[in-house]
C-alpha positions in Angstrom: -14.7 -22.0 4.8 -16.4 -23.1 1.6 -19.2 -21.0 0.5 -17.9 -17.8 2.1 -18.0 -14.8 -0.2 -16.6 -11.3 -0.2 -19.4 -8.9 -1.2 -19.6 -5.3 -2.2 -20.4 -4.5 1.4 -17.0 -5.9 2.5 -15.2 -4.0 -0.3 -16.8 -0.7 0.7 -15.9 -1.3 4.4 -12.3 -2.4 3.7 -10.0 0.3 5.0 -6.3 0.2 5.4 -4.7 2.7 7.8 -7.8 4.8 7.7 -7.9 4.9 3.9 -9.9 2.7 1.6 -11.0 2.3 -2.0 -14.7 2.1 -1.1 -15.7 4.7 -3.6 -17.1 3.4 -6.9 -14.1 4.6 -9.0 -11.6 3.1 -6.5 -13.4 -0.3 -6.4 -13.8 -0.3 -10.2 -10.0 0.4 -10.6 -9.1 -2.4 -8.1 -11.4 -4.9 -9.9 -10.0 -4.0 -13.3 -6.4 -4.3 -11.9 -7.0 -7.8 -10.6 -9.5 -9.2 -13.1 -12.4 -9.2 -10.6 -15.8 -9.3 -12.2 -17.4 -6.2 -10.6 -20.9 -7.2 -11.5 -20.5 -10.5 -9.9 -19.0 -8.9 -6.8 -22.1 -6.6 -6.6 -24.6 -9.2 -7.4 -23.5 -12.3 -5.5 -20.1 -11.8 -4.1 -16.8 -13.5 -5.0 -15.7 -16.8 -3.3 -13.2 -16.0 -0.6 -10.7 -18.4 -2.2 -10.5 -16.2 -5.3 -10.0 -13.1 -3.2 -7.3 -14.8 -1.1 -5.3 -15.4 -4.3 -5.0 -11.6 -4.9 -1.8 -10.4 -3.4 -3.1 -7.0 -2.3 -3.7 -5.4 1.1 -7.2 -4.3 0.1 -8.2 -7.8 -0.9 -6.8 -9.2 2.4 -8.8 -6.7 4.4 -12.0 -7.4 2.5 -11.5 -11.1 3.0 -10.8 -10.6 6.7 -14.1 -8.6 7.1 -16.0 -11.4 5.4 -14.4 -14.0 7.8 -15.2 -11.8 10.8 -18.8 -11.4 9.8 -19.1 -15.2 9.2 -17.8 -15.9 12.8 -20.5 -13.6 14.2 -23.3 -15.4 12.4 
């Protein structure tokens, strides 16, 4: 799936068991924790391969949303 990116839209939509970190402080904290460039996420998205390397339920959910969206296109 080369070229597929996880965007801020996916991050905001990612919810785990009804809860998510889609608020700005939550996404900022997550990005800092895993070394994700928040500006890059907002501007152009992050390659899905980079997100897949993060061992985190939130990252897996955001990546799954990006994949689902790509399959619908």
